[in-house]
Phi, psi and omega in degrees: 000121184273343181289143176265082185260148176286156177298146181240134180298142181304321182295328179293312179300314182298318182292320181292321179290322180296331181284353180282151173287159178305324180294318180288329178298323179294336182262003188295315181298320177295325178294322177296316180296318180294322182295331182296335181267004182268148179289147180222156180224133177257128177230093182067239180268010183241135175244127180248131180241130178274099180294317172206192184296332185249350186238132178234147180243136182236137174241119180258123184231071175297128185083002176095357184224139174276116187245000179213156180293331179293343181281353175248115186236143180228146182262010181281170185288336182273352180299146009272355182265043185264167180289329187297318181295316179293323179294320179295318179294324181286335180274339185282157174299156181272125179286134178239143175293155176300131184294334183220148178256146178283144181291146177276137180290141176050065180294147179288145178300138179253147177296144179290140179292147177282162179301337182272357184283143177242132182301147177255130178294145181299135178098351180273144182230029179232073184298337183292338180276356183252019186261028179291156180287161182300334182279348180259124181293151177294135181232160179295146176283162176303321178296323180290322176296318179294320179295321179295320179294317178298322178293317180298316180297318181293318180291323177296324177294322176295317178297320178300321185274330186076178184294324181292325183268347182273078180278198187297329182291311178295325176297319180295323177297321178291323177292323176296317177297324178295318179295318178297319179295320182295314181286347176270001179088032179235067184292331182296309183290330177296316179294321179294322179295319177298321178297321177298314180297319179299317179293323177298317179294322178295320180293315182289335179265008180055040178288128179299338181282353182291135176229122181299324180297325179290320176297316180299316181295318180293318180294321177297320180293320179296308182295319181295316180295316180296326180287321185276331191299314183302330182257009183267158179217165171056223184300324179298318179296318180299320178293323180287327176294316183078183178229137180287324181220135180275133180284152174254137180243143177300140181227019174067219181260141182230142171244109189248151179236129182293138179253298179192167175238148176225141176285154177238126178215107187253159177289345180272006175093020178248146182209160179157212181214152175232129177251130181261135177229167179219150175265184185294338180269358179092005177285137185264141177228151180235148171237121187238154174220084183237121181219170176303134181170182183239201183302325180299321179288325179297322180284318185282341183296335181296336181259012174269151179291140178293146183264075177206121181062211181256012183293146178256012180294139171274168178299321180296320179289320181297328181294347180239000182241198179231175183212132174250119186241134173240147184066031185294145171235139188225138175278166179300337179271002178092009179281132179281134176279161182235040181291171183295336181273001182270133176240139180213139177225158180290144177221173180289147179261193179215143175286162183297331183266011178247156173290144007267356185291331182301334179296336179295329180273351181279340181291133179306142183300319181299322178292322177298318180294320177300318179297318181294325182279348182246038173093015178281191182281352177085356182279142176237136179247107194233148167254120187229161171237121182293136182236348181153205180226163175217141182272132175237173181300325182271001181127175180290149172223160183283145168255137181216151175265126181228100181053042179088350177271141172273109189253139174259126178247114184250164178292138181286338180206141185262000184295133184297340179287341180259137189276016182307305187290324177297320179293320177295325179295321178290318179297331180293345181275357183233064176297149182093350180285133176267132183223150169256123189231161168243128182223166177246130182301132174244099185306125185200155177297346176245152176301117185212141180210158178263122187281124183251318184207156180211152175288160185293131182302331182254346183226092182299345179277353179241165177222164181237131172272105192291345176269353183233323182264145179251124175290149174242159179301328180292342180280349188266141174280174175292141180302136177256171180286130177294143183297142178290152176092351178289135183221154179299155179296148181292160177299137181272157178297152188283042177294343179297339178297325176275317182300321180298320178292324177298315180292321179298319180295319179296328183275311187252356177088183184298325188298333182291337178260359183268352180294147180303137181180170182241115179267003185296326181296313178295322180296318179295322179296318177299320180296324180295333178268008178088013180251057180298322179297321178298321177297319178296318179295322178295317178297317180294324179296315178293320181295318179294324180292325183267003185284094176229121178253171181239153177277185184295342179264005178085008180272143178294132175268159181303145180293154177280092184297322183295320179297315180295319180297319178296317180296318180293318180297319179297317180293318180294318179294320180297311181297323179296315182290322178292319177301320180295318180291319178294324177297314180297319180294323181295327180269354185073029183254167176261114183285350187259327187247137174290153181291155176276106183257000000 
């Protein structure tokens, strides 16, 4: 989409599309494409689009976001129920609420809850439904059950159609379900639904940032959450509901040491930087600056001052320095708050090979992987020796030896504005080099991680943020001899036979699996490797896709969307869990239990 449009709230898009006549709905996708080629002008908070010589369309976004249908105005004769308004809303980025709220300074004392009180999930506005006694577990409200069912139906329709068939109308239905879920107190599933729509638009617009695996994961989360929520209770229900905003809790005074910074560039239109720090005990804290923007903001945010206290440190400087914070407030994920009561000043930092940061690399690798697989931050602190490269579908990645494991180190982001891949290409020219690195676990049947930062090849006392700093040939040492005994990773089990069908269905819809064919060969192959359940799931997926019956007149009746959605969800969940178990086995970690820290 070439237009520079402001973000539009999901409820606005859904309402405008619902107001179209059936005839105009059929023309909506063509209208979105046509609108992309029209000239536009931005004047402050208003964007004007010349639909034709006589008709202009205006989007008013006070505060940067279109939050009502009245803020989109058209001068054509069919307005306000015209195609142009719905097309503009469908073409614009999706507005998302801020993921976290800043703590309020000096909060007033709150009365202590009574023993009979039950916590209310953030975003709920029906306190009368939360008055169950302590002996009765928390259960979903009727509105939440209805919202979950509506979400499941909308997501199943998207899965049925695939990316090519999930045009603006189906996207609007999913956005409507997301809005209903959010006001019903289900922020987790609402956010996942918005992510699905964002990925669908990226796929249909041939956006280079589109990743089929991300669409599959988001769609799996939406269907899985909607399926489980009506029958869940207690802590499971709280996790499925999620929280719209994370609370900040006072954490006193902190002495932090900078670790590294990484750029953030999302498919939902947000960009910036996150700097990771650690205290003397090894607990990790983050300082982030992520706002709506593109690649330019992701690169430039590293040189912006961090928004905490009165410090003038930039993110790039903080990653190599220290910070002394008083009156600190911290979210459950470790994000530092920037409230008015927080004070912060610059302090001395520490190199990675010095205390206290060196302790992060002292933890056994298997324990680090266990922590990442059981809800941790996903970061791995590794000592590796580069051994070469290996070609993958997404490009070359580094091979490294890590405590006897053959590890694959891939680029954390493929956008050309970020230097991740260029830096990996230079590092591949110096096999035998020993490095201390920070990476993010990438669950895979083979040991694999996304490389985020590394110490300097010529100066072990310094480090490089591979998404922000660019390596030069002069920074590289002479190639050393690769360690003996390094060998390519073993052939993986053929789980890809099932995973490929899961991805194909998410991309092309049910029809791609409905063509006549025999899945028995693949099922037998999976069974020979001990994946009999995977073979059964593959057979059911093909059977559900091809299940079309006829009425008494011989006409095809509509396909059973629910059966296909259930079969796909079961296969997607199975592959995710098996990948997780194989990943733990490859690293020698326990996928079920957190490490003893």
